[in-house]
N, C-alpha and C positions, 0 to 999 in steps of 0.2 A: 721851832715848829716841826712836828713829825707828820709827814703825809704818807699814807699807805695806799697803794693802788692794787686792786684785785681784778685780774682778768677772769671772767666767768663765761661759761659756755653751756647752753642748754641743748642736750641731745634728746629731742622729743619726737621726731618723726623720721621716716626713712630718708637717708641722705640722697640728694639728687645725684651727687657725684662724690663717691667716697674719696676720690683723689684730693678733694679740697680739705677733707679732714686730715689727710696725710700731710698736705702742705701746711695746714694750720699747726699741726704738731711739730713739723720741721721748723717752722718759724719760731715757735716758743722755745724749742731746743736751741736754736741758733742764738736767740736773745738771752738764753739761760733764765727763762721765766717759768715758774711752776704756776699752773692755773687750776681752777676748780671747775670740773665738768659735772653738771647735773644731768643724770641719765634717767630716762623714762623706761619702764619695763617693756613697752611695746617695741622699742628698737632692738632689745635683746631677743624678744620672741620672734620678730619678723626678719631681722637681719643680724644674727649674732656675729657674723664676720666683721661687719662695720663696728659693732660695739666692742669687739675684741681688740681693735686697734689701740684702745686705751690701756690694755693689760700690760703692754710693754713699756709703759711710761711711769714716771714718778708723780704725775699729777694727782690731785685729790679727786675722788669720786663722791658726788653727793646725790641725794634722791630727788627725783622730779616727777613722782607719781606713778601709780600702777597703770593708769591710762592718761592720755593727754586731755584731760577734762578738768574743769575747775574743782577745787577741793571744798565743795559745799556739802553740808549734811550734818547729822548729829555727831556728838562726841564719839559714840561707839562706832558709827559708820566711818568716821575719819581714822580712828584707831585701826580698824580692819584694813583700810586701804594703805595706811602707813606701814603696817606690819608686812603686808604682801610686797610692797615696793622695796622695803629695807631687806627682807629676807632674800628676794630675788637678786638684788645687787650684791649682797654679801656673799652669796653662794657663787655668783658668776665671777666677781672680781677678787674674791678671797681677801677682803679688807673690811674694816669697820666703817660703817656709814654714820657720819656725825651731823651732816647738814642736810637741809631740805629747801627746795624752792617749788612753790605751787605752780602748776601749769597755768600759763597766761597771767600769773601773779594774782589769781582769784581764789579766795578761800573764805571759810566761815570763821567767826570769832572764836569758836571752840578749838580751832586748829592748834593753838599754842599749848593748851593743856594736853592735847593728844600727842604733840611732839615730845613734851616733857615725859609723858608716861611711857613713850616708846624709845626713850634713850637718846633723843637728838639733842645736841648741844646748841645748835644755832639754826637760824633760818635766814633766807634772803628773799623776802616776799614783798616788803614794802617798797613802793616806787616813789622817789622824791619827785612829785609832780609840780615842779616849779614851772611857772609860765614860760620862762626863757628856755627851759629844757624841752618843752613841748612845741616850741615854734616850728621845728623841722617837720612836725606831723602835718603841717599845712602845705608842705612841699614847696610850692612856688614862692612862699614867703622869702626864703633865703635868696631867691633869684631876683627879687624886686629891687630896683635901684634905691628905693627909699628905706630899705631895711636897716642899713647902718645908722640912719637918722633916728629911727624909732627904738633901736636896741636899748639905749639907756633907759627909756621909759619902761620898756618891758622888764628890764632887770629890777627897776624900782618897784614895779607891781609884784614881781616875784617875791621880793622881800616882804611885802605886805601879806601875801597869801600863804607863804610858807615860813613858819617861824622855828620849826624843829631843827636843831643843828645836825649836820651830816655826820653824826657819830653813832656807833652801835649802841643799843639800849636793850634792856631786858623786859620781856613780856612773859609773865607766868613762869619765870625761871629760865626761859630760853632767850639767848642773845639774838636780837634782830639786827641784821647788817643790811641796811637799805641799798637798793639798786640806785645808782646815781645817773647813769646815762639813759637817753631814750633808747628803746629797743631797736636793734639794728634792722629788724624786719621793716620798720617804717622809714629808717634812714635810707635803706636801699630802694624801697618802693617809691619814695617821694623826693628824695634828695639825690643829686648827682653824687657819684661815688667819691669824688674828690672832696665833698663836703663832710664826709664822715669824720675825718681827722679834724677838720676845722670846728665841727660841732663839739666833739669830745674836748678838744683843747680849749674852746671858748668857755665851756662849763667848768673845766678844771681850773682855769685861770681866775674865773669869777669866784669860785669857792675859796681859792687860795687867798684872795684879797679880803674876804669876809671872815675867814675862820683861822684859828690856830691849827691845832691838830685836826685832821679829818681823814676819813676813809673814802676812797673813790672806787666804786664798783662798776666795772664795764660789763654790759650784757651783750653777748654775741650768740649767733646761731650758725654752726658750720654748714648746715644744709642750705644756707642762703649766702655762703661766702663765695666771693669771686676773687680773681687775681688782684683786681683793683682794690677790693676790700682788704685783702691781706697787706697790700702796700700801705694802706691807711693805718691799719693796726700796727704795723712795724714802725711807722713814723711816730705814732702816739707813744709807743713803748720807749722809743729813743728820746722823745721829748720829756716824759716824766722822769726818766733816768737822769737827764740833764738837770732837772729841777730837784734832784736828790731825793726823789720819792722811793720808798721801799716797795718792792713788789712781792706780795705774799698770797698764799691761799687763804680762803675764808676760815678754814679750821685753824690756821696759824694765828689769825687775828683773834679768834675766839680764845685761844690759849693765853693771849696777852691780856685779855679782859677777865680772866678767871680770878 
């Protein structure tokens, strides 16, 4: 069984405290993990100093929109936005941009043709909306004493409502690499920080039982990171390494599917 874990990070709004991005990068460096950072044009335009922190790293840079608004619109409108986003990033970071993640994971069906036309190799837009993955969105659910009793039922329901395997697949010639974990915006908002590791680990273990090879994509936002959040991310990285998972960037995964 080959398990690949991708740590991804969306840089979409002004960071509340740029020190947390520095700490995030220091943690990845300490763990010897290369991650994929999806960058929105607005952070470059409004705060290039913060965006520049990624210039000194070997992490992958991906596109996250010209503005942090859903990618809805016609094919030509999407192409225009993608070109603007890609050109801005390539000029700023002096690197080729191969991947894309739509702001808020919202987009029109025409997006994949537009991505292919503009030279993108992959996207990470689809969210695996398993019932068990979204339980933390209800916040208090994880704190209820009876949650452990109903968890098996929730997992069974998840199997019924989600049948697609957690592997990358092609749409219009573009490799789609689905996001696996609940967005950390919601985990931090509604779940105690110590539950972040537990939530990620629970989903990872459940997927390992059901699948052979699979790709596990973690979605994080550094502008919402805290010291406690970084501890949970560190624990999760240690855990998946112990499980012999490979940690790669999304572009590295794309190359293995070419």
